[in-house]
MARMARZA-721618 format. One record per atom (N, C-alpha, C): x, y, z. Coordinates in steps of 0.001 Angstrom, whole numbers, plus 500000, padded with zeros to 6 digits. Layout:
BEGIN
XYZ
...
END
This chain:
BEGIN
820371687776697030
820459686382697460
821726686128698274
822831686759697839
824083686602698572
823958687128699992
823204688256700136
823008688826701464
822237687858702361
821254687171701780
820460686209702546
821345685070703037
822188684562702106
823110683499702494
824071683961703598
824533685214703441
825472685763704415
824820685876705790
823602686420705816
822879686569707080
822608685199707698
822207684245706833
821957682895707321
823198682275707922
824326682499707253
825587681963707751
825965682565709095
825743683884709246
826043684560710505
825166684022711635
823875683812711325
822959683283712329
823357681873712767
823752681055711804
824212679711712152
825473679764713003
826342680702712656
827573680881713418
827272681261714863
826347682204715032
825974682647716366
825289681536717154
824439680778716481
823750679666717147
824752678624717620
825731678322716767
826771677369717139
827577677862718321
827869679163718317
828637679733719418
827870679643720731
826576679958720690
825752679930721899
825691678521722482
825494677517721600
825440676131722059
826778675728722678
827868676065721990
829205675740722488
829492676464723787
829122677750723854
829430678557725022
828671678081726247
827413677694726070
826625677201727199
827221675924727769
827716675063726872
828355673828727318
829666674120728020
830417675060727468
831724675427727995
831601676065729374
830520676795729600
830354677555730821
829784676751731982
829366675542731757
828769674761732835
829788674553733951
829445675066735133
830379675030736253
830393673654736920
831572673115737075
831738671828737747
832848671955738786
832951670965739658
833950671038740723
834579669676740977
835774669704741556
836472668497741970
837122668766743327
837258667715744153
837847667856745477
839042666921745648
840021667407746446
841250666649746660
841622666704748143
841900665543748776
842288665513750195
843614666242750406
843676667118751402
844887667923751593
846086667066752000
845861665935752625
846989665122753076
847779664518751912
847196664528750730
847875663988749555
848533665071748695
848404666337749108
848899667459748304
850038668177749029
851196668242748383
852341668961748923
852526670321748260
851899670516747107
852059671775746379
850878671969745434
850479673237745260
849412673570744309
849967674552743286
849857674222742015
850257675099740922
849024675470740110
848728676759740025
847566677242739276
848053678101738126
847615677776736912
848087678501735735
846931678758734775
846700680042734445
845667680387733471
846213681420732488
845505681556731388
845856682595730409
845067683855730721
843781683899730297
842999685094730593
841926684873731653
841808683658732154
840805683398733188
841202684051734507
840194684519735264
840426685046736600
840562683886737593
841327684122738648
841544683110739681
841172683695741038
840342682984741774
839965683405743123
840312682301744115
841017682658745184
841350681707746243
840738682192747547
840010681305748201
839354681653749461
839573680543750481
839394680888751723
839529679910752795
838213679174753011
838303677897753367
837100677116753639
837254676365754954
836143675891755467
836159675095756702
836164673597756409
836287673252755128
836277671854754736
837614671180754981
837676669899754638
838911669127754810
839583668822753473
838932669198752384
839483668956751048
839738670282750329
840671670233749382
840859671350748465
839795671221747376
839028672259747163
837950672210746179
838240673171745035
838182672642743810
838407673450742612
837087673562741855
836677674790741584
835427675040740869
835743675874739633
835270675442738459
835539676187737231
834529675828736157
834360676734735199
833510676460734047
834164675379733195
833422674310732923
833939673268732048
835093672484732624
835224672453733946
836333671716734570
836248670235734213
837303669723733594
837343668316733210
836506667973731999
835905668990731371
835069668752730194
835444669744729091
835241669337727849
835477670223726700
836905670761726635
837802670123727370
839197670573727401
839311672035727818
838403672497728685
838407673891729126
839396674126730260
839266673341731321
840157673455732462
840337672076733084
841489671866733689
841766670567734297
842355670747735685
842125669766736529
842734669712737857
843236668287738054
844540668120738105
845132666784738183
846213666739739255
846425665561739818
847459665374740838
848511664415740301
849759664828740388
850866663982739990
852024664238740929
852506663171741548
853615663260742493
853341664301743573
852152664261744121
851715665122745233
851569666591744859
851595666894743554
851401668269743089
850042668384742399
849200669272742907
847907669537742285
848088670641741259
847838670298739987
847952671276738909
846567671646738407
846266672938738487
844992673465737997
845315674376736824
844808674019735636
845196674744734433
844003675081733546
844074676246732943
843156676599731860
843729676012730579
842934675233729888
843402674594728662
842948675314727403
841691675731727393
841129676353726194
841111677860726352
841600678584725325
841620680040725357
840296680609724904
840042681886725314
838846682572724845
838841682676723320
840020682747722727
840102682942721290
840247681667720491
839965680501721099
840121679233720399
838920678873719527
837873679683719573
836652679345718857
836564680156717575
836226679509716468
836071680154715168
837307680975714788
838458680358714881
839687680989714420
840087682222715192
839701682303716446
840099683439717265
838976684386717590
837789684206716999
836655685076717275
835986684668718586
835686685645719438
834971685344720669
834307686599721199
833248686407721998
832659687497722740
833369687511724089
834328688377724260
835196688357725432
834404688570726719
834479687634727607
833841687731728919
834582686770729840
835521687312730571
836425686454731334
835706685436732199
836130684218732070
835669683161732946
836605683096734144
836233682305735125
837059682261736329
837102680868736904
838093680636737723
838159679414738507
838338679813739972
837745679018740834
837769679299742266
838376678109742987
839329678391743852
839979677340744626
839702677608746104
839100676632746759
838763676758748176
839758675941748991
840499676627749856
841587675991750611
841199675810752076
841354674616752613
841105674414754043
842031675278754895
841571675656756062
842353676498756965
843702675866757278
843739674547757347
844964673843757743
845991673715756617
845650674123755386
846615673963754286
847750674978754443
848996674499754437
850144675387754611
851301675034753684
851029674245752662
852086673836751727
852303674910750664
853151674617749684
853470675575748630
852257675870747758
852132677148747381
851030677593746524
851566678581745508
851461678233744222
851933679093743138
850779679414742200
850588680713741940
849505681156741059
850094682012739949
849762681681738705
850306682428737563
849224682632736513
849087683876736021
848174684163734922
848873685059733902
848284685115732715
848760686058731712
848028687393731855
846691687367731669
845921688610731752
844760688529732733
844546687371733344
843450687224734289
843738687899735622
842678688296736315
842829688860737648
843036687740738673
843772688058739724
844001687109740811
843491687734742102
842676686976742819
842133687468744081
842344686426745177
842998686848746258
843132686021747458
842403686731748583
841521686029749256
840695686679750274
840778685943751603
841168686696752638
841222686186754009
842025684898754111
843234684945753575
844130683790753635
845428684171754334
846032683251755076
847391683485755569
848354683318754404
849361684165754350
850339684057753268
851466683150753727
851432681912753251
852430680910753592
852956680274752308
854260680308752109
854870679615750961
854146679951749665
853925681240749461
853086681697748356
853883682491747329
853588682242746037
854140683037744933
853022683324743945
852807684615743655
851734685025742737
852323685914741659
852133685542740390
852658686349739286
851633686479738175
851654687623737506
850789687866736366
851523688768735385
851118688714734131
851721689581733131
851012690932733105
849702690928732812
848971692187732729
847740692237733628
847479691170734376
846303691140735239
846529691861736562
845424692338737152
845489692959738471
845494691874739551
846083692184740700
846160691236741812
845563691889743060
844613691191743670
843953691691744877
844219690720746025
844943691167747025
845211690362748215
844413691006749341
843269690434749671
842310691104750547
842281690488751946
842339691359752936
842177690973754340
843136689848754739
844432690104754560
845447689130754945
845334688840756444
845271687574756786
845144687217758200
846500687119758886
847534686710758129
848888686629758686
849872686387757554
851132686690757811
852205686387756865
853220685533757604
853356684310757166
854224683343757845
855167682733756817
856009683569756259
856923683107755225
858145684014755199
859305683406754999
860531684193754919
860490685155753743
859782684744752680
859656685643751538
858431685272750712
857517686221750575
856342686062749732
856420687097748610
856263686647747362
856378687552746222
855047687677745487
854589688912745326
853392689229744555
853835690142743422
853644689695742164
854209690463741049
853289690463739833
853117691650739233
852450691778737948
853191692820737122
853445692536735870
854272693418735047
853585694749734751
852330694701734262
851646695940733877
850330696159734622
849940695213735476
848705695355736237
848925696105737543
847844696231738325
847894696895739622
847849695850740745
848276696248741920
848207695390743106
847492696149744228
846495695516744819
845807696046746001
846011695066747148
846463695570748288
846706694724749454
846025695324750671
845299694491751418
844713694952752677
844942693897753747
845014694345754995
845296693458756127
844077693357757041
843703692147757368
842628691938758341
843180692108759753
844423691706759920
845113691821761204
846318692738761012
846515693668761948
847637694597761868
848951693835761694
849725694143760650
850960693391760384
852024693648761442
852650692582761884
853779692675762818
854895691773762304
856082692083762696
857239691273762304
857329691131760787
857067692228760080
857007692188758616
857947693202757984
858722692709757027
859565693578756211
858927693697754839
858654694919754419
857955695163753151
858893695774752123
858900695177750930
859649695744749815
858686696000748660
858762697206748076
857855697560746986
858636698091745792
858105697804744616
858644698357743373
857449698621742474
857098699904742339
855872700239741635
855988701590740963
855165701794739931
855102703082739247
854424704127740122
853485703684740958
852721704588741827
852345703842743101
852552704475744261
852288703812745541
851354704651746405
850314704001746932
849412704617747898
849403703730749135
850176704098750129
850332703283751337
849638703979752510
848383703626752748
847607704268753802
848106703900755196
848752702756755318
849223702308756631
850502703018757057
851247703524756075
852494704205756391
853659703240756518
854817703723756199
856014702890756216
856388702416757614
856006703180758635
856411702819759984
855730701552760482
854769701046759755
854119699799760139
854959698581759762
855957698817758939
856744697698758416
858207697927758727
858741697124759633
860122697297760032
861023696247759424
861921695763760220
862865694748759767
862433693388760299
861262692978759907
860700691735760401
861354690501759808
861057689370760405
861589688096759924
860856687638758671
859609688067758527
858828687706757343
858874688847756343
859054688504755072
859209689531754038
858118689408752983
857566690555752583
856559690622751526
857054691550750430
857231690998749222
857651691788748063
856449692057747172
856153693337746938
855042693747746083
855624694467744867
855478693864743690
856160694363742491
855157694591741362
854999695845740949
854176696188739781
854807697400739101
855889697195738359
856700698286737826
855967699264736914
854880698824736276
854148699721735379
852715699969735865
852424699547737082
851079699698737613
851073700473738930
849901700497739561
849720701193740822
849633700198741970
850212700555743101
850196699723744299
849426700443745394
848454699761745973
847669700332747082
847758699392748275
848095699951749439
848199699175750679
847316699834751725
846379699080752274
845469699691753246
844955698651754234
END
């Protein structure tokens, strides 16, 4: 009889989780006019973050449970757009969860050139086909993918992860760029001679991970 009760309890637990998870995962979005935003701060724990370029006129934030269930929020205060993960994967049933990283996607208009800060604990960060302007990206253990950089227009751009890896690729051949790297392992297909003493500087830091540049 105890086994029956135990099995019944487990089934109820799983049913509750499925109902909660389906609600939590419902993807929603919010948009913000770029003329009202001077800075974007993105902060997550284990959620992945993807930033892409758009042809729109607003900054668009898309995430599971955005503005609902206390999962993720996007708010503007004093011209700063803050996008945050609120609920952790381990917040359900005292820390029990079926781990499956969720993500948030931020779509940036081509004309956006203000400050952009992205920080995660263990989530992956992906930037695709974006100019690097006034950008800072940091993670503790997540990997960082900077794909098809269109240009670097900043005196100093820092990409850093403590134990994760960094992959960087250029859509346009880099010019006027000074590159600084600090990594456990480096694979630079472009060669050092592509990066001289440029006015724009890119720091790639992954002291316990691998760095790939191509």
